[in-house]
C-alpha positions in Angstrom: 17.7 -14.5 3.2 17.8 -11.0 4.7 15.8 -10.6 7.9 13.6 -7.8 9.0 14.6 -5.6 11.9 13.0 -2.7 13.8 15.1 0.0 12.1 13.8 -0.9 8.6 11.5 1.6 6.8 8.7 -0.3 5.1 5.9 0.4 2.6 2.9 -1.8 2.5 0.9 -2.2 -0.8 -2.3 -4.1 -0.6 -4.1 -5.6 -3.7 -7.5 -5.5 -2.1 -9.3 -7.2 -5.0 -6.9 -10.2 -5.0 -7.2 -10.5 -1.2 -11.0 -10.1 -1.2 -11.7 -12.7 -3.8 -9.4 -15.3 -2.3 -10.7 -14.8 1.2 -14.3 -15.1 -0.1 -13.7 -18.1 -2.3 -11.7 -20.1 0.2 -13.1 -19.0 3.6 -16.3 -17.0 2.9 -14.7 -14.3 5.1 -13.2 -10.9 4.8 -9.7 -9.6 5.4 -8.9 -8.0 8.7 -6.9 -5.1 7.3 -5.8 -3.8 10.7 -4.1 -7.2 11.4 -2.8 -7.4 7.9 -1.1 -4.0 8.3 0.3 -4.9 11.7 1.6 -8.2 10.4 3.2 -6.5 7.3 4.9 -3.8 9.4 6.1 -6.3 12.0 7.5 -3.7 14.4 9.3 -1.7 11.7 8.9 1.9 10.7 5.9 2.3 8.4 6.4 5.0 5.8 3.4 4.4 3.5 0.4 1.9 3.4 -1.6 2.0 0.2 -4.7 -0.2 -0.5 -5.7 -0.5 -4.2 -9.4 -0.8 -4.5 -12.1 -1.0 -7.2 -15.3 1.0 -7.1 -18.1 -1.3 -8.3 -21.0 0.8 -6.8 -21.9 -1.6 -4.1 -23.6 -0.1 -1.1 -21.0 -1.0 1.5 -17.9 0.0 -0.4 -17.7 3.6 0.8 -17.8 2.3 4.4 -15.0 -0.1 3.5 -12.9 2.7 1.9 -13.4 4.8 5.0 -12.4 1.9 7.3 -9.2 1.5 5.3 -8.4 5.2 5.8 -9.1 4.8 9.6 -6.7 1.9 9.8 -4.0 3.9 8.2 -4.1 2.9 4.5 -4.2 5.5 1.8 -6.8 4.3 -0.7 -6.3 4.4 -4.4 -9.7 3.9 -6.1 -10.3 2.9 -9.7 -13.7 2.6 -11.2 -14.6 -0.7 -12.8 -14.8 -0.5 -16.6 -17.6 -2.2 -18.5 -16.9 -2.9 -22.2 -19.4 -3.1 -25.1 -19.5 -6.9 -24.9 -20.5 -6.7 -21.3 -17.1 -7.8 -19.9 -15.7 -5.9 -17.0 -12.1 -5.1 -16.1 -10.3 -3.3 -13.3 -6.9 -4.0 -11.9 -4.1 -2.1 -10.3 -1.1 -4.1 -11.4 0.6 -1.2 -13.3 -0.3 1.4 -10.6 1.0 -0.9 -7.8 4.1 -1.6 -9.7 4.9 2.0 -10.4 4.3 2.9 -6.7 6.5 0.0 -5.6 9.4 1.1 -7.8 9.0 4.8 -6.8 8.7 4.1 -3.1 11.3 1.4 -2.9 14.0 4.1 -3.3 12.9 5.6 0.1 12.4 2.3 2.0 14.3 -0.8 3.1 11.4 -3.1 2.4 8.3 -3.3 0.4 5.5 -5.7 1.4 3.1 -6.7 -1.4 -0.2 -8.0 0.0 -1.2 -10.2 -2.9 -0.8 -13.7 -4.4 -0.8 -12.4 -8.0 2.1 -13.9 -10.0 2.1 -10.8 -12.3 4.2 -9.1 -9.6 7.0 -11.7 -9.6 9.1 -9.7 -12.2 8.6 -6.6 -10.1 9.8 -8.4 -7.0 12.9 -9.6 -8.7 13.6 -6.1 -10.0 13.2 -4.5 -6.5 15.5 -7.2 -4.9 18.1 -6.5 -7.6 17.9 -2.8 -6.7 18.7 -3.7 -3.0 15.2 -3.6 -1.5 13.9 -6.3 0.7 10.6 -7.6 -0.8 8.0 -9.6 1.1 4.6 -10.9 0.0 1.5 -11.8 2.1 -1.1 -14.0 0.5 -3.0 -17.2 0.7 -0.9 -20.3 0.0 -3.8 -21.9 -1.9 -4.0 -19.2 -4.5 -0.6 -17.6 -4.5 1.6 -17.9 -7.5 4.7 -20.1 -7.1 6.6 -17.6 -9.2 5.7 -14.8 -6.8 6.7 -16.9 -3.7 10.1 -17.7 -5.3 10.7 -14.0 -6.3 10.4 -12.6 -2.7 12.7 -12.6 0.3 9.8 -13.8 2.5 6.3 -15.1 1.9 3.7 -14.9 4.7 0.9 -17.4 4.2 -2.3 -15.8 5.5 -3.9 -19.2 5.7 -1.6 -20.2 8.5 -3.3 -17.7 10.8 -6.8 -17.2 9.6 -8.0 -16.2 13.1 -5.6 -13.2 13.0 -5.9 -12.2 9.3 -9.6 -12.8 8.6 -12.8 -11.3 10.2 
């Protein structure tokens, strides 16, 4: 397993919906995005940090988006879609994957902050292309396939005092 070192250039991509729902369902707490970014960078050179968020018209979300910007994340915002049958859908899987493939060419490592197993194939591809791939998520809800596809998995549940508010 390759190790991280201070000279590595790293991009951090955070799946805010995945992290939010897991932190809420398991701990009834929110993610500390400043600590998450610090843990993901781990003393390396940060080139980009992007948080993928969903706009659902809740009163506190603009404050949250601004806080992400202040921490150092670029925010990519997608509006939630409501279908005729009343179902709702919003996810960033394709957008995150495209950004990861594009940005990996300019970085030594990509850190995906998610437990979503849909990213396992992406991780295997990036590693095949020579990029170090790490994931940060909650053990209880992270896909085994994702954990097996990365160079390193950081379990946020092991340090909730650091990674949760």
